[in-house]
Structure formats: structure tokens, C-alpha cells
DSSP file (Angstrom, degrees, kcal/mol; ACC not computed):
  #  RESIDUE AA STRUCTURE BP1 BP2  ACC     N-H-->O    O-->H-N    N-H-->O    O-->H-N    TCO  KAPPA ALPHA  PHI   PSI    X-CA   Y-CA   Z-CA
    1    1 A M              0   0    0      0, 0.0     2,-0.1     0, 0.0     0, 0.0   0.000 360.0 360.0 360.0 131.1    0.0    0.0    0.0
    2    2 A N     >  -     0   0    0      1,-0.1     4,-2.0     4,-0.0     3,-0.3  -0.337 360.0 -97.9 -85.8 174.8    1.4    3.4   -0.9
    3    3 A W  H  > S+     0   0    0      1,-0.2     4,-2.4     2,-0.2     5,-0.1   0.853 122.4  54.0 -64.2 -36.8    1.2    6.5    1.3
    4    4 A L  H  > S+     0   0    0      2,-0.2     4,-2.4     1,-0.2    -1,-0.2   0.871 108.0  50.7 -67.8 -35.2   -1.8    7.9   -0.5
    5    5 A D  H  > S+     0   0    0     -3,-0.3     4,-2.2     2,-0.2    -2,-0.2   0.917 110.7  49.5 -63.8 -43.1   -3.7    4.7    0.0
    6    6 A E  H  X S+     0   0    0     -4,-2.0     4,-1.9     2,-0.2    -2,-0.2   0.899 110.1  50.4 -63.6 -42.4   -2.8    4.8    3.7
    7    7 A V  H  X S+     0   0    0     -4,-2.4     4,-2.4     1,-0.2    -1,-0.2   0.946 110.8  49.7 -58.7 -47.7   -4.0    8.5    3.9
    8    8 A N  H  X S+     0   0    0     -4,-2.4     4,-2.5     1,-0.2    -2,-0.2   0.873 107.0  54.8 -64.6 -37.1   -7.3    7.5    2.2
    9    9 A V  H  X S+     0   0    0     -4,-2.2     4,-1.8     2,-0.2    -1,-0.2   0.908 110.4  46.0 -61.2 -42.4   -7.8    4.6    4.7
   10   10 A E  H  X S+     0   0    0     -4,-1.9     4,-2.3     2,-0.2    -2,-0.2   0.887 111.8  50.9 -69.7 -38.9   -7.4    7.0    7.7
   11   11 A L  H  X S+     0   0    0     -4,-2.4     4,-2.4     1,-0.2    -2,-0.2   0.898 109.4  50.9 -67.9 -36.0   -9.8    9.5    6.1
   12   12 A Q  H  X S+     0   0    0     -4,-2.5     4,-2.4     2,-0.2    -1,-0.2   0.881 110.3  50.1 -64.5 -37.7  -12.3    6.7    5.5
   13   13 A R  H  X S+     0   0    0     -4,-1.8     4,-2.7     2,-0.2    -2,-0.2   0.900 109.9  50.2 -65.9 -38.6  -12.0    5.8    9.2
   14   14 A A  H  X S+     0   0    0     -4,-2.3     4,-2.3     2,-0.2    -2,-0.2   0.930 111.3  48.4 -65.2 -43.9  -12.5    9.4   10.2
   15   15 A E  H  X S+     0   0    0     -4,-2.4     4,-2.0     2,-0.2    -2,-0.2   0.898 111.4  50.2 -64.8 -40.6  -15.6    9.7    8.0
   16   16 A A  H  X S+     0   0    0     -4,-2.4     4,-1.2     1,-0.2    -1,-0.2   0.937 111.3  48.3 -59.8 -47.1  -17.0    6.4    9.5
   17   17 A A  H  X>S+     0   0    0     -4,-2.7     5,-2.9     1,-0.2     4,-0.6   0.881 109.4  53.4 -63.8 -36.0  -16.3    7.7   13.0
   18   18 A E  H ><5S+     0   0    0     -4,-2.3     3,-0.9     1,-0.2    -1,-0.2   0.898 103.1  57.4 -64.9 -38.2  -18.1   11.0   12.1
   19   19 A R  H 3<5S+     0   0    0     -4,-2.0    -1,-0.2     1,-0.3    -2,-0.2   0.822 112.6  40.5 -63.9 -30.1  -21.2    9.1   10.9
   20   20 A I  H 3<5S-     0   0    0     -4,-1.2    -1,-0.3    -3,-0.3    -2,-0.2   0.430 118.2-110.1 -99.0   1.9  -21.5    7.5   14.4
   21   21 A G  T <<5 +     0   0    0     -3,-0.9     2,-1.2    -4,-0.6    -3,-0.2   0.757  67.1 145.1  83.1  24.5  -20.6   10.6   16.3
   22   22 A N     >< +     0   0    0     -5,-2.9     4,-1.9     1,-0.2     3,-0.3  -0.660  17.7 173.4 -97.1  81.5  -17.2    9.5   17.6
   23   23 A S  H  > S+     0   0    0     -2,-1.2     4,-2.1     1,-0.2    -1,-0.2   0.788  73.3  57.4 -63.5 -30.0  -15.5   12.9   17.5
   24   24 A G  H  > S+     0   0    0      2,-0.2     4,-2.4     1,-0.2    -1,-0.2   0.930 108.6  45.7 -65.6 -44.6  -12.3   11.6   19.2
   25   25 A K  H  > S+     0   0    0     -3,-0.3     4,-2.6     2,-0.2     5,-0.3   0.852 109.4  56.7 -65.6 -34.3  -11.8    9.0   16.6
   26   26 A V  H  X S+     0   0    0     -4,-1.9     4,-2.5     2,-0.2     5,-0.2   0.950 110.6  42.9 -59.1 -50.4  -12.5   11.5   13.9
   27   27 A R  H  X S+     0   0    0     -4,-2.1     4,-2.7     1,-0.2     5,-0.2   0.926 115.4  50.6 -65.4 -43.4   -9.7   13.8   15.2
   28   28 A T  H  X S+     0   0    0     -4,-2.4     4,-2.4     1,-0.2    -2,-0.2   0.936 113.5  42.7 -61.5 -47.3   -7.3   10.8   15.7
   29   29 A S  H  X S+     0   0    0     -4,-2.6     4,-2.6     2,-0.2    -1,-0.2   0.897 114.0  52.0 -68.4 -39.8   -7.8    9.4   12.2
   30   30 A A  H  X S+     0   0    0     -4,-2.5     4,-2.1    -5,-0.3    -1,-0.2   0.925 111.9  47.2 -63.1 -43.3   -7.6   12.9   10.6
   31   31 A R  H  X S+     0   0    0     -4,-2.7     4,-2.8    -5,-0.2    -2,-0.2   0.925 111.5  50.4 -64.0 -42.5   -4.3   13.5   12.5
   32   32 A R  H  X S+     0   0    0     -4,-2.4     4,-2.5     2,-0.2    -2,-0.2   0.914 108.4  52.8 -61.6 -42.0   -3.0   10.1   11.4
   33   33 A A  H  X S+     0   0    0     -4,-2.6     4,-1.7     1,-0.2    -1,-0.2   0.919 112.5  44.7 -58.0 -45.3   -3.9   10.9    7.8
   34   34 A V  H  X S+     0   0    0     -4,-2.1     4,-2.8     1,-0.2     5,-0.2   0.908 109.9  55.6 -64.3 -43.9   -1.9   14.1    8.0
   35   35 A G  H  X S+     0   0    0     -4,-2.8     4,-2.3     1,-0.2    -2,-0.2   0.890 106.9  49.9 -57.7 -42.9    1.0   12.4    9.7
   36   36 A I  H  X S+     0   0    0     -4,-2.5     4,-1.8     2,-0.2    -1,-0.2   0.909 112.0  47.8 -61.2 -42.5    1.3    9.9    6.9
   37   37 A A  H  X S+     0   0    0     -4,-1.7     4,-2.3     1,-0.2    -2,-0.2   0.903 112.2  48.7 -65.6 -42.9    1.3   12.6    4.4
   38   38 A L  H  X S+     0   0    0     -4,-2.8     4,-2.6     2,-0.2    -2,-0.2   0.840 107.3  55.7 -67.6 -33.8    3.9   14.7    6.3
   39   39 A M  H  X S+     0   0    0     -4,-2.3     4,-2.0    -5,-0.2    -1,-0.2   0.908 109.2  47.7 -64.9 -40.2    6.1   11.6    6.7
   40   40 A E  H  X S+     0   0    0     -4,-1.8     4,-2.4     2,-0.2     5,-0.3   0.915 110.0  52.0 -66.9 -40.9    6.1   11.2    2.9
   41   41 A L  H  X S+     0   0    0     -4,-2.3     4,-2.8     1,-0.2     7,-0.2   0.948 112.4  46.3 -59.4 -47.3    6.8   14.9    2.4
   42   42 A Q  H  < S+     0   0    0     -4,-2.6    -1,-0.2     1,-0.2    -2,-0.2   0.835 110.6  52.5 -63.0 -33.5    9.8   14.5    4.8
   43   43 A R  H  < S+     0   0    0     -4,-2.0    -1,-0.2     1,-0.2    -2,-0.2   0.899 120.0  33.1 -68.8 -41.6   11.0   11.4    3.1
   44   44 A R  H  < S+     0   0    0     -4,-2.4    -2,-0.2     1,-0.3    -1,-0.2   0.741 128.6  35.7 -89.6 -23.9   11.0   13.1   -0.4
   45   45 A V    ><  -     0   0    0     -4,-2.8     3,-3.1    -5,-0.3    -1,-0.3  -0.704  70.0-175.7-128.2  77.5   11.9   16.5    0.7
   46   46 A P  T 3  S+     0   0    0      0, 0.0     3,-0.3     0, 0.0    -1,-0.1   0.701  79.4  65.3 -54.4 -24.5   14.4   16.1    3.6
   47   47 A E  T 3  S+     0   0    0      1,-0.2     2,-0.7     2,-0.0    -5,-0.1   0.641  89.7  71.1 -75.0 -10.1   14.7   19.9    4.2
   48   48 A K    <   +     0   0    0     -3,-3.1     2,-0.5    -7,-0.2    -1,-0.2  -0.481  68.3 159.0 -98.6  59.5   11.0   19.8    5.2
   49   49 A Y        +     0   0    0     -2,-0.7     3,-0.1    -3,-0.3   -10,-0.1  -0.754  11.9 166.1 -86.2 123.6   11.6   17.9    8.5
   50   50 A Y        -     0   0    0     -2,-0.5    10,-0.4     1,-0.4     2,-0.2   0.448  52.8 -85.4-116.0  -6.8    8.7   18.4   10.9
   51   51 A G        -     0   0    0      1,-0.1    -1,-0.4     9,-0.1    -9,-0.1  -0.728  36.2 -82.9 129.8-179.2    9.4   15.7   13.5
   52   52 A R  S    S+     0   0    0     -2,-0.2     2,-0.3    -3,-0.1    -1,-0.1   0.703  99.5  56.2 -99.9 -25.7    8.8   12.0   14.2
   53   53 A D  S  > S-     0   0    0     -3,-0.1     4,-2.4     1,-0.1     5,-0.2  -0.789  83.9-115.9-112.4 157.8    5.4   11.9   15.7
   54   54 A F  H  > S+     0   0    0     -2,-0.3     4,-2.6     1,-0.2     5,-0.1   0.874 112.6  46.5 -58.3 -44.6    2.1   13.2   14.3
   55   55 A I  H  > S+     0   0    0      2,-0.2     4,-2.5     1,-0.2    -1,-0.2   0.930 113.7  48.1 -69.3 -43.7    1.4   15.9   16.9
   56   56 A G  H  > S+     0   0    0      2,-0.2     4,-2.3     1,-0.2    -1,-0.2   0.878 111.7  51.7 -60.9 -36.5    5.0   17.2   16.7
   57   57 A Q  H  X S+     0   0    0     -4,-2.4     4,-3.1     2,-0.2     5,-0.3   0.953 109.1  49.3 -64.8 -49.4    4.7   17.3   13.0
   58   58 A L  H  X S+     0   0    0     -4,-2.6     4,-2.3     1,-0.2    -2,-0.2   0.903 111.7  49.0 -56.5 -43.2    1.5   19.2   13.1
   59   59 A R  H  X S+     0   0    0     -4,-2.5     4,-0.9     2,-0.2    -1,-0.2   0.931 114.7  44.4 -62.1 -47.6    3.0   21.8   15.5
   60   60 A S  H >X S+     0   0    0     -4,-2.3     3,-0.8   -10,-0.4     4,-0.6   0.921 113.1  51.0 -63.7 -46.3    6.1   22.3   13.4
   61   61 A F  H >< S+     0   0    0     -4,-3.1     3,-1.1     1,-0.3    -1,-0.2   0.877 105.3  56.7 -59.9 -39.8    4.1   22.4   10.2
   62   62 A A  H 3< S+     0   0    0     -4,-2.3    -1,-0.3     1,-0.3    -2,-0.2   0.760 108.5  47.4 -64.7 -25.0    1.8   25.1   11.7
   63   63 A R  H << S+     0   0    0     -4,-0.9     2,-0.9    -3,-0.8    -1,-0.3   0.487  82.8 110.8 -93.9  -4.1    4.9   27.3   12.4
   64   64 A D    X<  -     0   0    0     -3,-1.1     3,-2.0    -4,-0.6     8,-0.1  -0.618  51.7-164.5 -77.6 103.6    6.4   26.9    8.9
   65   65 A E  T 3  S+     0   0    0     -2,-0.9    -1,-0.2     1,-0.3     4,-0.1   0.643  84.0  66.9 -66.3 -15.1    6.0   30.3    7.3
   66   66 A S  T 3  S+     0   0    0      2,-0.1    -1,-0.3     3,-0.0    -2,-0.1   0.571  86.0  85.8 -82.1  -6.5    6.6   28.8    3.8
   67   67 A V  S <  S-     0   0    0     -3,-2.0     5,-0.1    -6,-0.2    36,-0.0  -0.739  95.6 -97.7 -93.1 139.7    3.4   26.9    4.0
   68   68 A P    >>  -     0   0    0      0, 0.0     4,-2.2     0, 0.0     3,-0.7  -0.228  32.3-117.1 -57.9 146.0    0.2   28.7    2.9
   69   69 A E  H 3> S+     0   0    0      1,-0.2     4,-3.0     2,-0.2     5,-0.3   0.857 110.6  59.8 -54.0 -41.6   -1.8   30.1    5.8
   70   70 A V  H 3> S+     0   0    0      1,-0.2     4,-1.6     2,-0.2    -1,-0.2   0.903 110.9  41.2 -59.9 -40.4   -4.9   27.9    5.2
   71   71 A A  H <> S+     0   0    0     -3,-0.7     4,-2.2     2,-0.2    -1,-0.2   0.877 113.9  52.5 -74.2 -37.2   -2.8   24.8    5.7
   72   72 A R  H  X S+     0   0    0     -4,-2.2     4,-2.4     2,-0.2    -2,-0.2   0.920 110.8  47.3 -62.1 -44.4   -0.9   26.2    8.6
   73   73 A L  H  X S+     0   0    0     -4,-3.0     4,-2.2     1,-0.2    -1,-0.2   0.883 110.7  52.4 -66.2 -38.3   -4.1   27.2   10.4
   74   74 A A  H  X S+     0   0    0     -4,-1.6     4,-2.4    -5,-0.3    -1,-0.2   0.923 110.1  48.3 -61.9 -43.7   -5.6   23.8    9.8
   75   75 A A  H  X S+     0   0    0     -4,-2.2     4,-2.2     1,-0.2    -2,-0.2   0.890 109.6  53.2 -63.7 -40.4   -2.5   22.2   11.3
   76   76 A D  H  X S+     0   0    0     -4,-2.4     4,-1.1     2,-0.2    -1,-0.2   0.906 110.8  46.2 -64.0 -39.8   -2.8   24.5   14.3
   77   77 A R  H  < S+     0   0    0     -4,-2.2    13,-0.6     1,-0.2    12,-0.4   0.929 112.8  50.0 -66.3 -43.6   -6.4   23.5   14.9
   78   78 A L  H  < S+     0   0    0     -4,-2.4    -2,-0.2     1,-0.2    -1,-0.2   0.846 111.7  47.1 -64.5 -33.7   -5.7   19.8   14.5
   79   79 A Q  H  < S+     0   0    0     -4,-2.2    -1,-0.2    -5,-0.1    -2,-0.2   0.686  88.6 109.4 -82.0 -17.9   -2.7   19.9   16.9
   80   80 A A  S  < S-     0   0    0     -4,-1.1    10,-0.1    -3,-0.4     9,-0.1  -0.204  70.9-117.9 -62.4 143.8   -4.5   21.8   19.6
   81   81 A R        -     0   0    0      1,-0.1     8,-0.3     7,-0.1    -1,-0.1  -0.384  38.9 -91.1 -73.6 161.3   -5.5   20.1   22.9
   82   82 A L        -     0   0    0      6,-0.1     6,-0.2     1,-0.1    -1,-0.1  -0.386  43.7-110.5 -67.7 149.7   -9.2   19.9   23.8
   83   83 A S    >   -     0   0    0      4,-2.8     3,-2.7     1,-0.1    -1,-0.1  -0.282  38.0 -95.0 -70.4 167.3  -10.6   22.7   25.9
   84   84 A P  T 3  S+     0   0    0      0, 0.0    -1,-0.1     0, 0.0    -2,-0.1   0.730 130.9  57.2 -57.9 -19.3  -11.5   21.9   29.5
   85   85 A Q  T 3  S-     0   0    0      2,-0.1    -2,-0.1     0, 0.0    -3,-0.0   0.264 123.1-109.3 -93.4  11.1  -15.0   21.4   28.2
   86   86 A F  S <  S+     0   0    0     -3,-2.7     2,-0.4     1,-0.2    -4,-0.1   0.806  71.8 142.6  63.2  35.8  -13.6   18.7   25.8
   87   87 A E        -     0   0    0     -6,-0.0    -4,-2.8    -4,-0.0     2,-0.3  -0.840  43.0-136.6-105.7 145.1  -14.1   20.8   22.7
   88   88 A S        -     0   0    0     -2,-0.4    -6,-0.1    -6,-0.2   -10,-0.1  -0.727  11.4-137.9-100.2 146.7  -11.7   20.9   19.8
   89   89 A L  S    S+     0   0    0    -12,-0.4     2,-1.0    -2,-0.3   -11,-0.1   0.822  94.2  79.4 -63.4 -33.0  -10.5   24.0   18.0
   90   90 A S        -     0   0    0    -13,-0.6    -2,-0.2     1,-0.2    -1,-0.1  -0.705  59.2-179.5 -84.3 102.4  -11.0   22.0   14.8
   91   91 A K  S    S+     0   0    0     -2,-1.0    -1,-0.2     1,-0.3    -2,-0.1   0.707  85.2  25.2 -73.0 -21.6  -14.7   22.0   14.1
   92   92 A N     >  +     0   0    0      1,-0.1     4,-2.2    -3,-0.1    -1,-0.3  -0.666  68.5 176.8-143.0  83.5  -14.2   19.9   11.0
   93   93 A P  H  > S+     0   0    0      0, 0.0     4,-2.8     0, 0.0     5,-0.2   0.812  80.9  57.6 -60.8 -31.4  -11.0   17.8   11.4
   94   94 A I  H  > S+     0   0    0      2,-0.2     4,-2.5     1,-0.2     5,-0.2   0.937 109.1  44.7 -65.7 -45.0  -11.5   15.9    8.1
   95   95 A D  H  > S+     0   0    0     -3,-0.2     4,-2.1     2,-0.2    -1,-0.2   0.900 113.1  51.1 -63.0 -40.3  -11.6   19.2    6.2
   96   96 A D  H  X S+     0   0    0     -4,-2.2     4,-1.8     1,-0.2    -2,-0.2   0.935 111.7  47.8 -62.2 -44.5   -8.6   20.5    8.1
   97   97 A A  H  X S+     0   0    0     -4,-2.8     4,-2.6     1,-0.2    -2,-0.2   0.922 109.5  52.3 -62.8 -42.7   -6.7   17.2    7.3
   98   98 A R  H  X S+     0   0    0     -4,-2.5     4,-2.8     1,-0.2    -1,-0.2   0.868 105.6  56.1 -60.8 -37.8   -7.7   17.4    3.6
   99   99 A S  H  X S+     0   0    0     -4,-2.1     4,-1.5     2,-0.2    -1,-0.2   0.921 112.3  41.4 -60.3 -44.3   -6.3   21.0    3.4
  100  100 A I  H  X S+     0   0    0     -4,-1.8     4,-2.1     2,-0.2    -2,-0.2   0.918 114.4  50.8 -69.1 -44.0   -3.0   19.9    4.7
  101  101 A I  H  X S+     0   0    0     -4,-2.6     4,-2.8     1,-0.2     5,-0.2   0.892 107.5  55.2 -63.3 -41.0   -2.9   16.7    2.6
  102  102 A R  H  X S+     0   0    0     -4,-2.8     4,-2.7     1,-0.2    -1,-0.2   0.915 106.9  50.2 -58.4 -43.0   -3.8   18.8   -0.5
  103  103 A F  H  X S+     0   0    0     -4,-1.5     4,-2.4     1,-0.2    -2,-0.2   0.925 111.0  49.1 -63.1 -42.9   -0.8   21.0    0.1
  104  104 A V  H  X S+     0   0    0     -4,-2.1     4,-1.9     2,-0.2    -2,-0.2   0.933 111.6  49.0 -62.1 -45.8    1.5   17.9    0.5
  105  105 A I  H  X S+     0   0    0     -4,-2.8     4,-1.0     1,-0.2    -2,-0.2   0.938 113.9  45.6 -59.0 -47.6    0.2   16.4   -2.8
  106  106 A E  H  < S+     0   0    0     -4,-2.7     3,-0.3     1,-0.2    -1,-0.2   0.868 112.3  51.9 -64.6 -35.3    0.7   19.7   -4.6
  107  107 A H  H  < S+     0   0    0     -4,-2.4    -1,-0.2     1,-0.2    -2,-0.2   0.814 112.8  45.0 -70.2 -31.1    4.2   20.1   -3.1
  108  108 A L  H  <        0   0    0     -4,-1.9    -1,-0.2     1,-0.2    -2,-0.2   0.584 360.0 360.0 -87.7 -13.7    5.2   16.7   -4.2
  109  109 A A     <        0   0    0     -4,-1.0    -1,-0.2    -3,-0.3    -2,-0.1   0.497 360.0 360.0 -68.9 360.0    3.8   16.9   -7.7
């Protein structure tokens, strides 16, 4: 399975979790999908090193000024901890993940 297939599997998991209202699983799968994409970006473009784990990668990616703002803001929302009320900054983790993944695909093209 190539990295895009792995990304799509995680996005499908996120969508399935969304259908049953499991917001924690939605966020986790969306983060994993982004992590897989960022690992591929790092593999193919070594100067774009964001870290070894998905959350660290999201945090580093969110601070990379060379990345378009829409993707950086999506990464910042995805990496953020839940509020004390267990609310996420990312109101749509799947869309946030897709925004970042789109950037990676375009960057690797």
C-alpha cells in the first residue's frame, strides 16, 4: 500500500467515526492521515523535516511560514488540545486534514 492509500484509509476511518458521532476517533484518524502525508513529504523533501510523531509534525508544520496560511491554520487547529469542556478548535478535522494533505500532494507533484 502506498502512502496515498494509507492516507485514504485513515480519512475513511475518520468519516466512518463521524457518521456514528465519535469525535475523538475523527480527530485521531484525521491526525494520522496528515501524519502519513507529512512523513512522505519529509521522506521526499528532507529539508521539510517536521518531526517524528504526528502531533509534533502538526505543530512544526503550523509554524512553517513557507506553508500557505490555510494549511498552517488547519494544522494548528488539529494539533491543539481539547478545551476543559472537551471541545476541539478543529470544528471539522476531516476538512482540516484534507487541506494539509492537498498542500503535500501539490508540493510533491
